[in-house]
C-alpha positions in Angstrom: 45.3 -139.7 201.7 45.2 -138.7 205.5 43.1 -135.9 206.8 43.8 -133.7 209.5 41.8 -134.8 212.8 39.8 -131.7 213.0 38.5 -131.8 209.4 37.8 -135.7 210.3 35.4 -135.3 213.1 33.2 -133.1 211.0 33.3 -135.5 208.2 32.5 -138.3 210.4 29.5 -136.3 211.7 28.3 -135.4 208.4 28.6 -139.0 207.3 26.2 -140.2 210.1 23.7 -137.7 209.0 24.0 -138.9 205.7 23.6 -142.2 206.5 20.6 -141.5 208.6 18.9 -139.8 205.5 19.7 -142.8 203.5 17.8 -145.0 206.1 14.7 -142.6 206.1 14.7 -142.5 202.4 12.5 -144.6 200.0 15.4 -146.0 198.3 15.5 -149.6 197.7 17.6 -151.9 199.7 20.3 -152.4 197.3 20.4 -148.8 196.6 20.7 -147.8 199.6 23.5 -150.0 200.4 25.4 -148.8 197.6 25.3 -145.3 199.0 26.1 -146.4 202.3 29.0 -148.5 201.4 30.4 -145.8 198.5 30.2 -143.2 201.2 32.0 -145.2 204.0 34.5 -146.4 201.7 35.3 -142.6 200.8 35.8 -141.4 204.4 37.8 -144.5 205.0 39.8 -143.4 202.1 40.6 -139.8 203.3 41.6 -141.1 206.3 44.1 -143.3 204.9 42.4 -146.7 205.8 41.2 -147.5 202.0 42.7 -148.0 198.8 40.2 -148.5 196.0 40.4 -151.5 194.4 42.3 -153.3 197.0 39.9 -156.2 197.7 39.7 -157.1 193.9 43.6 -157.1 193.7 44.0 -159.2 196.9 41.6 -161.9 195.7 43.2 -161.9 192.3 46.6 -162.5 193.9 45.3 -165.2 196.0 44.0 -167.0 193.0 47.3 -166.7 191.4 49.1 -168.2 194.3 46.3 -171.4 194.4 46.9 -171.8 190.5 50.7 -172.0 191.1 50.4 -174.7 193.9 
């Protein structure tokens, strides 16, 4: 997916606010990290820079290539 730049600027501003809110919360470190990573991935997805599951897929393909050799 690709989002128009005029919207993406506002989304990135809001993401920065959200990340600060997470940092200032009383969430446990692992919980805070999950919130941060997932929100960043969503913004990357709407900017066409992320596909859900792509890391898992590339690891699986690398493992299959290694098993063939």
